[in-house]
Structure formats: structure tokens, C-alpha cells
NUTI-304608 format. One record per residue (C-alpha): residue number from 1; residue in one letter; x, y, z. Coordinates in nm, 2 decimals. Last residue first. Layout:
NUTI-304608
 num residuo      X      Y      Z
 NUM       A      X      Y      Z
...
END
This chain:
NUTI-304608
 num residuo      X      Y      Z
 200       R  -8.59   6.41   7.70
 199       R  -8.65   6.42   8.08
 198       A  -8.63   6.04   8.15
 197       S  -8.31   6.03   7.94
 196       G  -8.15   6.24   8.21
 195       A  -8.17   5.96   8.47
 194       L  -8.02   5.71   8.23
 193       A  -7.75   5.95   8.12
 192       L  -7.68   6.04   8.49
 191       F  -7.65   5.68   8.58
 190       E  -7.42   5.58   8.30
 189       E  -7.20   5.88   8.36
 188       R  -7.16   5.80   8.73
 187       T  -7.10   5.43   8.65
 186       R  -6.82   5.52   8.40
 185       L  -6.66   5.77   8.63
 184       D  -6.65   5.54   8.94
 183       E  -6.65   5.75   9.26
 182       R  -7.00   5.89   9.28
 181       V  -7.21   5.60   9.16
 180       L  -6.95   5.37   9.31
 179       G  -7.03   5.50   9.66
 178       H  -7.28   5.78   9.70
 177       L  -7.44   6.03   9.46
 176       A  -7.69   6.31   9.53
 175       S  -7.85   6.51   9.25
 174       T  -8.06   6.83   9.21
 173       V  -8.24   6.97   8.91
 172       T  -8.47   7.28   8.92
 171       R  -8.72   7.34   8.65
 170       A  -8.85   7.67   8.52
 169       G  -9.19   7.61   8.35
 168       Q  -9.35   7.93   8.48
 167       K  -9.10   8.20   8.58
 166       Q  -9.30   8.42   8.82
 165       V  -9.00   8.61   8.95
 164       G  -9.16   8.64   9.30
 163       R  -9.49   8.45   9.29
 162       L  -9.67   8.17   9.09
 161       S  -9.36   8.02   8.91
 160       M  -9.10   8.05   9.18
 159       C  -9.30   7.96   9.49
 158       M  -9.48   7.71   9.27
 157       H  -9.16   7.52   9.24
 156       E  -9.11   7.29   8.93
 155       A  -8.91   6.98   9.00
 154       E  -8.63   6.76   8.87
 153       I  -8.48   6.51   9.12
 152       V  -8.17   6.29   9.06
 151       V  -8.08   6.02   9.31
 150       G  -7.78   5.78   9.29
 149       V  -7.67   5.51   9.53
 148       G  -7.36   5.29   9.54
 147       K  -7.22   4.95   9.65
 146       P  -7.54   4.89   9.86
 145       R  -7.57   4.92  10.24
 144       L  -7.95   4.90  10.23
 143       Q  -8.04   5.11  10.53
 142       E  -7.76   5.37  10.53
 141       Q  -7.72   5.41  10.16
 140       L  -8.09   5.41  10.10
 139       W  -8.14   5.67  10.38
 138       G  -7.86   5.89  10.24
 137       A  -7.99   5.89   9.89
 136       V  -8.35   5.98   9.99
 135       Q  -8.23   6.24  10.24
 134       T  -7.98   6.40  10.00
 133       T  -8.24   6.47   9.74
 132       L  -8.50   6.59   9.99
 131       R  -8.25   6.83  10.14
 130       E  -8.17   6.99   9.81
 129       Q  -8.54   7.01   9.71
 128       V  -8.64   7.21  10.02
 127       Q  -8.90   7.05  10.24
 126       L  -9.19   7.07  10.47
 125       D  -9.26   6.70  10.46
 124       R  -9.43   6.43  10.25
 123       A  -9.14   6.42  10.01
 122       F  -8.93   6.21  10.25
 121       M  -9.17   5.91  10.26
 120       E  -9.27   5.96   9.89
 119       M  -8.91   5.91   9.77
 118       V  -8.87   5.61  10.00
 117       R  -9.19   5.46   9.86
 116       A  -9.07   5.50   9.50
 115       L  -8.76   5.30   9.59
 114       K  -8.98   5.06   9.77
 113       S  -9.17   4.97   9.45
 112       L  -8.85   4.80   9.33
 111       G  -8.83   4.56   9.62
 110       I  -8.48   4.59   9.75
 109       I  -8.17   4.38   9.67
 108       R  -7.93   4.26   9.93
 107       E  -7.56   4.15   9.94
 106       D  -7.43   4.43   9.73
 105       P  -7.67   4.60   9.49
 104       I  -7.59   4.91   9.28
 103       Y  -7.85   5.17   9.35
 102       A  -8.08   5.40   9.16
 101       V  -8.35   5.66   9.21
 100       A  -8.48   5.89   8.93
  99       A  -8.72   6.15   9.05
  98       T  -9.01   6.35   8.89
  97       G  -9.17   6.68   8.95
  96       H  -9.36   6.88   9.21
  95       F  -9.32   7.18   9.43
  94       P  -9.61   7.30   9.64
  93       L  -9.65   7.63   9.83
  92       L  -9.59   7.64  10.21
  91       H  -9.36   7.95  10.15
  90       H  -9.02   7.87  10.30
  89       M  -9.08   7.50  10.38
  88       C  -9.17   7.43  10.02
  87       L  -9.43   7.15  10.02
  86       S  -9.39   6.82   9.83
  85       H  -9.50   6.64   9.52
  84       F  -9.38   6.33   9.36
  83       P  -9.37   6.14   9.03
  82       I  -9.12   5.87   8.99
  81       D  -9.00   5.90   8.63
  80       R  -8.70   5.67   8.70
  79       V  -8.63   5.34   8.88
  78       V  -8.27   5.25   8.82
  77       V  -8.09   4.93   8.92
  76       L  -7.72   4.97   8.83
  75       E  -7.50   4.67   8.79
  74       D  -7.37   4.42   9.05
  73       Y  -7.61   4.13   9.04
  72       G  -7.47   3.84   9.25
  71       E  -7.74   3.60   9.15
  70       D  -7.83   3.53   9.51
  69       N  -7.88   3.90   9.60
  68       A  -8.08   3.81   9.91
  67       F  -8.41   3.99   9.93
  66       T  -8.52   4.32  10.07
  65       T  -8.86   4.45  10.17
  64       M  -8.84   4.79  10.35
  63       D  -9.16   4.78  10.54
  62       F  -9.40   5.07  10.49
  61       P  -9.55   5.36  10.68
  60       E  -9.79   5.60  10.49
  59       P  -9.65   5.95  10.46
  58       E  -9.81   6.23  10.66
  57       L  -9.74   6.58  10.53
  56       L  -9.96   6.61  10.22
  55       E -10.25   6.42  10.37
  54       A -10.23   6.62  10.70
  53       F -10.21   6.94  10.49
  52       A -10.53   6.85  10.31
  51       A -10.71   6.75  10.63
  50       A -10.63   7.08  10.79
  49       V -10.73   7.28  10.48
  48       R -11.06   7.08  10.45
  47       R -11.15   7.15  10.82
  46       P -11.07   7.52  10.77
  45       T -11.27   7.53  10.44
  44       D -11.60   7.41  10.60
  43       R -11.77   7.75  10.61
  42       L -11.58   7.90  10.31
  41       G -11.83   7.83  10.03
  40       E -12.13   7.89  10.26
  39       D -12.00   8.24  10.35
  38       D -12.01   8.27  10.73
  37       L -11.63   8.22  10.73
  36       D -11.59   8.56  10.55
  35       G -11.25   8.58  10.40
  34       G -11.04   8.89  10.43
  33       L -10.69   8.72  10.43
  32       A -10.68   8.75  10.81
  31       E -11.01   8.57  10.83
  30       I -10.88   8.29  10.62
  29       L -10.56   8.28  10.83
  28       E -10.74   8.26  11.16
  27       R -10.97   7.98  11.04
  26       A -10.67   7.79  10.90
  25       A -10.50   7.82  11.24
  24       R -10.81   7.67  11.41
  23       E -10.81   7.39  11.16
  22       A -10.44   7.33  11.22
  21       R -10.49   7.31  11.59
  20       P -10.77   7.06  11.55
  19       R -10.56   6.86  11.30
  18       D -10.24   6.83  11.50
  17       V -10.02   6.69  11.22
  16       R  -9.77   6.43  11.34
  15       G  -9.97   6.13  11.24
  14       S  -9.68   5.95  11.07
  13       P  -9.33   6.07  11.17
  12       V  -9.12   6.19  10.87
  11       P  -8.83   5.96  10.81
  10       A  -8.49   6.02  10.98
   9       L  -8.21   6.09  10.75
   8       R  -8.15   6.45  10.87
   7       A  -8.19   6.33  11.23
   6       Q  -7.91   6.08  11.18
   5       S  -7.70   6.35  11.02
   4       R  -7.73   6.58  11.32
   3       P  -7.66   6.29  11.56
   2       T  -7.33   6.24  11.38
   1       M  -7.26   5.93  11.17
END
């Protein structure tokens, strides 16, 4: 694995937001947008903005709990309809939707809630959906070493629905597949059918 791909799969560092600096920047932005910071409604907004961005960009750390696959389970494990939200790195506007995350166990199985935790870990970043999808799949492949991984994300982007073309309700779907989920046609079709059934 190249240094670049290692960096791509690295989780977002916790506590990375410089809140005092973010608050100062929010004050500058509000004034640049014509806001009056002496107005009672805006007086505490810079602090709130800094706190909100810190909440959106700092995932909670977690331990990747795994267990021995004593039963030799070798079929798909799918957690779908995982809600998430993230921030578009191009416009700092939210995008949100649902994800389906799956893997085929090898020697270890993972606690089911951790599949949602991995999704949240990478979503709390300045993101594009394509990178988010590959990060989740790549991290699970690297950390768990399963026989295969599949991730499908469907999201609505506020930078597309509130500005620009203003197409409300338009959804973007991305996928990333590794191992047997990519290479075995039957497994790939099964995963995509299960992931797609969450949207019907």
C-alpha cells in the first residue's frame, strides 16, 4: 500500500478543530455577509458556529471489536439504512443519506454496530461522496481482512439542491467493492440487490 493510500484510509483525527480560530473566522464571515454582531440574535452565533462545525467534523473514537469466526460463517453480513451526514468539501454545505455496508467474514467477525461507526468516522470530515465510499470500504478491507467488502451510499447534496441547478430530491449513488463482493458475480448481485432494497 502506498503512503498516499494509507493517508486516504486514515480516520479523521479527533479534536482537530481549532475552536477559537473557527469562532474568529465565523465573526469575520458574518460581518462580510452583512450581519450585525451587535444584534442580539447574532451576538453568540460565532461561538455556536464553531461548536457546530466541531461537532460535525470530530468523530467519537471507538474500538473495533472483533470476534473469532468459530462457526465458519462465509456469507454476506449486511447493515443497511445507516443514516449519515457529512460536509461537502467544495461548498461547506451538508450532504446526507443512507449507507449499506457489508462484508464476508474470514477468520474474524466484527460487532455489527461498528459497521455504522466506521461510516460515521469517515463522514465527519470535509468530504466528497466518492472518497467517503472508498474510505469506508478500504478501511474495513485493511483492518478486518475479510473475504470481501461492499459499500453503497445514497445521498442528497445541499450544494446541488439549494444552489446551482437547485434540483431538490436528486440523489447520488456510489459504490465500492472489494474481494469476492467485486469478483464473484453471484455475490456482487446479491449485495447490490440487498443494498438496493433499502431504497425501494
